[in-house]
Phi, psi and omega in degrees: 000107182273340183294139179291135182236137180293145178282153172291141177300139184243137172248123181263146170066029179274117180280153182303319182287351183240027179299124181278065189299314182296323177297317179299315181295319181295322182286328177063031179235149176294146181218133172273129179253089190292126176072015186303318184249030185297337181258012175296141177302322180291326177293314180298321178296316180295328177294329179288314178182161174300318182299320178296319179296317179295319179297321179300315179293321180299321181296334182262352186300127180283346182091356178291147174293144179239156176266138179211161177262139176234129177230144178296160180307333184295339181280352174055041175074015183241090173299118189205217180249166168282184189300321184257014177062020180275346181201167176277158185263019180215169178253149170259123183237168172232142179184179180288141177304319180301323179292320177297318177297321176301314182294320177299318180294318183296330183255011188296335181258000181294137176292332178222079185282160166297159178267129173237130187209108170268118188242132171054046178274122179297127185294321190306313183278330187271325186226072182304133179094343181297312185295328179292324181273334183235091194222140174267356177056041179293333180300334178295340177252023177061034174248118184252101188223095179298131184287147172242154181238146181234123186229131178182190175257217184284094186242143174254120171268108184302152187302129183205172173238157173239141179291323179282164165292160187213133162244123181246128181253123175279106188266315180225136183079174180253153178223141175250128179250137169235124189236151181223141177293159187303328184290354179274008185308316183295325183280355179258358174054069179299144181271198181300151176279337175209133350282168176230154182295333184217021178098351179231152174300137180239155173294142178276354183286130172277105186295336180288324180218076182298133176265096187283351171285321179276329185231062186296330183287352178300331177300320178293323178297318181298331179295338179254003187284159171231151179227153179210139173252121181255131173263164178305131182097344177279156176226161176225136173266124179243112181294157176312134171077000174284133177285142179213136177248129188233127180239120176275132194254352185241169184292340175218129185222141175227132175231143176239130180230160182230117176255140172204152178263147176277350181260162179299150184294339182281351174280133183284170181286132175299340178298328177293321177295322178298313180298320178295320180292325175299323180288317192257337190242319192304320187265015173290160172303149186306319182297321178291320178299319179297321178294317179293328176300320177294321179296314179297321179297321181292314187271331191242308191268349176275190177304137189296335182272347193300313189294335182246004189293337181269002181256149172302142185306322184291344183253004187285330177049239184288352175279349175272185180300140177270116174252188185295320179295317179295322179299318178296319179298315181297318180298314180297319180297315181294318179299316180300317182288323180291334182272359180289000000 
């Protein structure tokens, strides 16, 4: 990508105990939190050497088998699709964390190494004690987000979005982030919904060599993009639904991230509603789709009180606020109707 991209806003010297979480959520923009986790033991170990960082992880390893991606050198660190999108270009394997670390170490000097990538591994079961020593203390701000760890070599995570908010800590190695606001979805050319390289729809654009004949609107996406280079100890806040492309730059990299939703846990994932709408609404005649768009805007995308405000409170039922009891009722109703 030769086009100039604006940098992500950076906050310097923000201590873990003083994270301005509500401000970050209210602004809804990505922010680099420079040096936020600079005193984490895993960060300090990685600054000394790759071997020290690996030894730190080995000492905490629970011995459980972990799932990881393996790709031949030909994929050039980009877990993605084959040429016709009929399959993925890597294998999903299971094995001991120590063995993956051994393989990463053995190939660390290769000019074109195989790809090894442990993605979104919950820390609690795999590395007991890690979270206690390397912690953002989000629970102090009533944010309950169990940390996940990402371990690999020079890997490209293709551009995608996550429904939850995210704080990602660059613990070992450097990472480059390129981010896009949610409205750029069309200009990023999303790929198949199934299968996906990592559980989420990804952009089909090769950021290293964009093919603008196939993906001409990518130029428009770049006009709205932000970029950030993270050093060990830096963190980045990625708001819900922002697209992000992540490139690991060193022979050994570790990232720790925290996902959380701003909504109550009893609310279901909007992705399920999207899949249901693809089934029931997308292929209707245009006139009917336009009518349903108005209905959805009235009931769902407009002000939450609008659809029931002219009704007595006692009669609003699902048009009123959804609480935990209502969520259970709605779930049971939908399951019942789908099973007919």
